[in-house]
C-alpha positions, 0 to 999 in steps of 0.5 A: 127624748121628751119625758112622758107625763100623765095629765089629769085635766086640772087647771094650772092654778090647781095643778101643783097643789093637786099633784102633791095630794094625788102623789101622796094618795098614790103612794099610800094606795101603792103601800096598801096594795103591796101589803095586800099582795104580801098578805095574799102570798103569806095566806098561801105560803104559811100553810105550806110552811106548816106542812113542811114543818110537820113532814120534817119533824115526822122524818126526824122522829122516824129517824130518831126512833130507829134505836128505840125500835131496835131496842124493842126488837132485841127485848122481844128476842130476849123474851123469846129466848128465855121462853125457849130455855124454860121449855128446854129445861122443862123437857130436860126435867121430864127426860130425867124423870123418865130415866127412873122408869126405863127397863133396859140400857138402850132406852136409858142411853137414848134418854141420856143422849136426849138430855145431853143434846137439850143441855147443849142447846140450852147452853147455846141459847143462854150464850145468845141471851148474854149477847142479847143483853149486851146489845140491849144495854148498848142500844138502850143508851142510844135510845135514851139519848135519841129520846132526849134529842127528839124531845127537844126537836118536838118542843122546837117544832111545837113552838114554830108551829104555834108562831105560824098558826098565830100568823095565819090567824092574824092575816085575815084581820090584817088583810081586812084593815088594809083593805078598808084603808085602801077603800078609804084612799080610793074614795078620795081619789080622782076617778081618772087617776085611779083608773090610770093607776089600776091599769099601770099596776095590773100591767106591772105585777101589782106595782104601779107607783115607784120612787126614783133616786139618783136617776134610777127607777126603783121599779125596773132598776134602770136609769131614766134619761137625765132630762126626765130626772131633772124635770121629775124633781121640779115639775108639777106633772105626774110622770111615767118611767120610759122603761117600765111604764110605772108612775114615778116620783122623786125621792131624796133617800139621803134626806129620808134617812136623816 
C-alpha cells in the first residue's frame, strides 16, 4: 500500500524547506481553528450554564423556604386564634353584664349556659394556642438554620454566576484576537494548500491537521501502515492519513515532553 501524499508543485530544491514552513503554518492555522471552535461552543453553552445555575438556585431557595413559609402560616394561625379568644372574652363579658338585667331564673340559667359554653370554647382555643406556640418555636429553629444555609448557597450562586458572566464578556475579545491571527496566517499560505486544508477540515469536524506518534493518528486514533509511518518521519512531502484523510505530521511526544 502506497502512502498518500499531497503535492503542491514546489521545485525539488524548495520542497524540503517549504514543507517545514507550510507544516508550521498548517499547525498554527489548525490551532486557531480549534480555538475558534471552542469559543463558538462556549458562546452557546455558557448562557445555558447560567440558566441552569439560576434554575438550580431557584429550586434550592424554594426548598429551603418551606420551613419559613410554614413558620409564617403558624404565626398567622396563632394571630387568628388570639383574635378568637379576644372575641369570646368580649362576648363573655357582655353576657355577664346581661346577668344583672335578667327578670327570671330561666333567662338567668340560659345566660349562665352561654357563658359556660363560651369559656369551654375559649379554653380549647387557648390549648390550641399553646400547641401553636410550641410548633412556632420548633419551626423557627429550622427556618433560621435554613436561612443560614440559603445565604451560603446564594453567595456561591452569585460567585459562580459572576465567573460565567466574565467568561462570556471575554469571549468576543478572545474570538476576535484568534480570528485576526488566523487571517494573518492565511495571508502567508499558498492558495492551493489553504484550499486543500479547508476541504479536509470541513469534512472532518473542523480538524484538518493532526500529529502522529508511535504510528497512531491523533485524529482517528487508528494505526497507520508502518511504511507510511517510516516515510512520514523522513519524507519532505505532506501526507494524508489513510483512515481519516486528515493531513498528518510526525511528532515525537517524548521529545516534546522533555
